[in-house]
Each structure stands twice: as structure tokens, then as C-alpha cells.
N, C-alpha and C positions, 0 to 999 in steps of 0.2 A: 258429893256436895250436899250441904244441909238443906232442909226444906227453906230455911229461913234466908240462906243465901239465894236460893232458887227464885224467892218471892221478890228479893231485890233485883235480880236478873228480868223478871217479868215486869216490874215497875219501870225499869230502865227501858225496856222494849217499848211499853206503852209510850213513855215520854218521848222516846225517838219517833215513834209512829205519829204522835200527835204534833211533833215539830216538823215532820218531813211533809205531812198532808193534813188538810182539815178535818180528814175522817177521823173520828175516835174509836178506838177497839171496842167493839160489841162485847157484851157479856159472853156470849156464845163463841166468839174468836178467842176470849181470854180464856175460856174454860178448855177450849181446844189445845191452847198454848201450854197450858199448865199440864194437861194430860200427856201432851207430846214431851214436855222437859222430864216429868216424872216416868215416864214408860222408858224414855231414852237412858236414864240414869239406872233403872232397874236392869236393864240389859247389859249395861256396863259393868255392873256388879258381878252378874253371873260368870 
């Protein structure tokens, strides 16, 4: 998956989170989410 596609997924997740609850994803949570997505894709390639 390309980084651009991942960003789209992340944005979708944020929108979903914002819809389901009043809590907004914090920058730290977003950072962890991005790290998780990128690290999981790296392990899939190996």
C-alpha cells in the first residue's frame, strides 16, 4: 500500500472516530496510528 493510500485510511479513521464520539483524535494518537500502519506494512513486505 502506498503512503498516500495510508493517509487516506488514516483520515477515514479520524472521520469515523469523530462521528462515533465527541472525542477528537489527538496528535499523539494520530502519530501512534501512523507508526502502527507503517510498521505493520513493513513486516508484511518482509
